[in-house]
C-alpha positions as CSV (number, residue, x, y, z in Angstrom):
1,P,105.3,62.9,198.9
2,G,105.5,65.9,196.5
3,L,104.5,69.4,197.2
4,L,101.2,69.0,195.3
5,E,100.2,65.9,197.4
6,C,101.1,67.8,200.6
7,C,99.1,70.8,199.7
8,A,96.1,68.6,198.6
9,R,96.2,66.8,202.0
10,C,96.2,70.1,203.9
11,L,93.4,71.6,201.8
12,V,91.1,68.6,202.4
13,G,90.6,69.8,206.0
14,A,90.1,73.5,205.2
15,P,86.6,74.7,206.1
16,F,85.8,76.2,202.7
17,A,82.1,76.8,203.6
18,S,83.1,78.8,206.7
19,L,85.6,80.8,204.8
20,V,83.1,81.7,202.1
21,A,80.5,82.5,204.8
22,T,83.1,84.8,206.5
23,G,83.7,86.7,203.3
24,L,80.0,87.0,202.6
25,C,79.4,88.2,206.1
26,F,82.0,90.9,205.8
27,F,80.7,91.9,202.4
28,G,77.1,92.0,203.6
29,V,77.8,94.1,206.7
30,A,80.0,96.5,204.7
31,L,77.3,96.9,202.0
32,F,74.5,97.3,204.5
33,C,76.3,99.9,206.7
34,G,77.9,101.9,203.8
35,C,74.8,102.1,201.6
36,G,72.5,102.4,204.5
37,H,74.3,105.4,205.9
38,E,74.4,107.2,202.5
39,A,70.8,106.4,201.8
40,L,69.7,107.8,205.2
41,T,71.7,110.9,204.5
42,G,70.0,111.3,201.1
43,T,66.6,110.7,202.8
44,E,67.3,113.5,205.3
45,Q,68.2,115.9,202.5
46,L,65.0,115.0,200.5
47,I,62.8,115.6,203.6
48,E,64.5,118.9,204.3
49,T,64.2,120.1,200.7
50,Y,60.8,118.9,199.6
51,F,58.6,117.8,202.5
52,S,59.2,120.1,205.4
53,K,61.1,123.3,205.8
54,N,60.6,123.4,209.6
55,Y,63.5,121.7,211.3
56,Q,61.4,120.9,214.4
57,D,59.2,118.6,212.3
58,Y,61.9,116.1,211.7
59,E,64.3,116.9,214.5
60,Y,63.3,113.8,216.6
61,L,63.6,111.7,213.5
62,I,67.2,112.7,212.9
63,D,68.3,112.3,216.5
64,V,66.9,108.9,217.5
65,V,64.3,107.3,215.3
66,V,66.2,107.1,211.7
67,W,69.5,105.5,212.9
68,L,67.8,102.8,215.1
69,L,64.6,101.9,213.4
70,V,65.5,102.2,209.8
71,F,68.6,100.0,210.2
72,A,66.5,97.5,212.2
73,C,63.8,97.4,209.5
74,S,65.8,97.8,206.3
75,A,62.9,96.6,204.1
76,V,60.6,99.5,205.2
77,P,62.5,102.3,203.4
78,V,62.7,100.1,200.2
79,Y,58.9,99.8,200.4
80,V,58.4,103.5,200.9
81,Y,60.7,104.5,198.0
82,F,59.2,101.8,195.8
83,T,55.6,103.0,196.4
84,T,56.7,106.6,195.7
85,W,58.5,105.5,192.5
86,T,55.4,103.6,191.4
87,T,53.3,106.7,192.0
88,C,55.8,108.7,189.9
89,Q,55.5,106.2,187.1
90,S,51.8,106.6,187.1
91,I,52.2,110.4,186.9
92,A,54.7,110.0,184.1
93,N,52.4,107.7,182.1
94,P,48.9,109.0,182.7
95,S,47.4,106.5,180.3
96,K,48.2,103.7,182.8
97,T,45.9,105.2,185.6
98,S,42.4,106.4,185.8
99,A,43.2,109.0,188.5
100,S,44.0,112.5,187.6
101,I,47.7,113.5,188.0
102,G,46.9,116.1,190.7
103,T,45.5,113.5,193.0
104,L,48.5,111.2,193.0
105,C,50.6,112.1,196.0
106,A,53.4,110.9,198.3
107,D,52.7,111.7,201.9
108,A,55.7,111.4,204.2
109,R,53.5,111.7,207.2
110,M,51.7,108.4,206.6
111,Y,55.0,106.4,206.9
112,G,55.9,108.1,210.2
113,V,58.7,110.1,208.7
114,L,57.1,113.3,209.7
115,P,54.5,114.1,212.4
116,W,50.9,114.6,211.2
117,N,50.9,118.3,211.8
118,A,53.9,118.9,209.5
119,F,53.3,121.2,206.6
120,P,53.0,120.5,203.7
121,G,54.0,116.8,204.5
122,K,52.9,115.6,201.1
123,V,53.8,116.4,197.5
124,C,51.4,115.8,194.6
125,G,51.3,115.7,190.8
126,S,54.0,117.3,188.8
127,N,55.9,118.4,191.9
128,L,56.2,114.7,192.9
129,L,57.3,113.8,189.4
130,S,60.1,116.5,189.6
131,I,61.3,115.0,192.9
132,C,61.4,111.5,191.4
133,K,63.5,112.7,188.5
134,T,66.2,114.2,190.8
135,S,69.4,112.3,191.2
136,E,69.1,112.4,195.0
137,F,65.9,110.4,194.9
138,Q,67.2,107.9,192.4
139,M,70.5,107.4,194.2
140,T,68.9,107.1,197.6
141,F,66.4,104.5,196.3
142,H,69.2,102.4,194.9
143,L,71.3,102.7,198.0
144,F,68.4,101.5,200.2
145,I,68.1,98.5,197.8
146,A,71.8,97.8,198.1
147,A,71.6,98.1,201.9
148,F,68.8,95.6,201.9
149,V,70.8,93.2,199.7
150,G,73.7,93.6,202.2
151,A,71.4,92.6,205.0
152,A,70.2,89.6,203.1
153,A,73.8,88.6,202.2
154,T,74.7,88.8,205.9
155,L,71.7,86.6,206.8
156,V,72.8,84.0,204.1
157,S,76.3,84.0,205.5
158,L,75.1,83.4,209.0
159,L,72.9,80.5,207.9
160,T,75.9,79.1,206.1
161,F,77.9,79.3,209.3
162,I,75.1,77.4,211.1
163,I,74.9,74.7,208.4
164,A,78.7,74.3,208.3
165,A,79.1,74.2,212.0
166,T,76.3,71.6,212.3
167,Y,77.9,69.5,209.6
168,N,81.3,69.7,211.1
169,F,79.9,68.7,214.5
170,A,78.1,65.7,213.1
171,V,81.2,64.5,211.2
172,L,83.4,64.9,214.3
173,K,80.8,63.1,216.4
174,L,80.5,60.3,213.9
175,M,84.3,60.0,213.5
176,G,84.9,59.9,217.2
177,R,82.5,57.0,217.7
178,G,83.5,55.0,214.7
179,T,80.5,53.6,212.8
180,K,78.3,53.2,215.9
181,F,75.2,55.4,215.9
């Protein structure tokens, strides 16, 4: 047999689904961890700059709550940033809303990011619009989306592992017994 036939025979038994799932798993975890870390750092800077000047308001958030809960619930920050971005779009286009611009606010306290006694805790109107136009807000929003996509890619890769392992087990079980069921 020639080299091509030998390589083809070896490649028939290669677990391509598992190899693709492995690559997807590494990609998803790297994307989730890298973008998630940068997004959390950006969120911390936004909170320090615009929502609360008192370090004690968010001290507990930095030490324990952000790194455990936000990574565990990666969809929540995407939701928070999306609702803030939507509010900013309403302020930027006043014809799309019946509310006055001054009443449209983003309150970091209602998401549990800051305690209820934090001052000011919320930003309204044109001040909120100026926050939404900052590069920090835009970058952090997109990094959270990328981290969420990384978590989804990891989930898809793990499901692919399960499907491939189940298929391989079924084939080996069937081949071991011949054609008997």
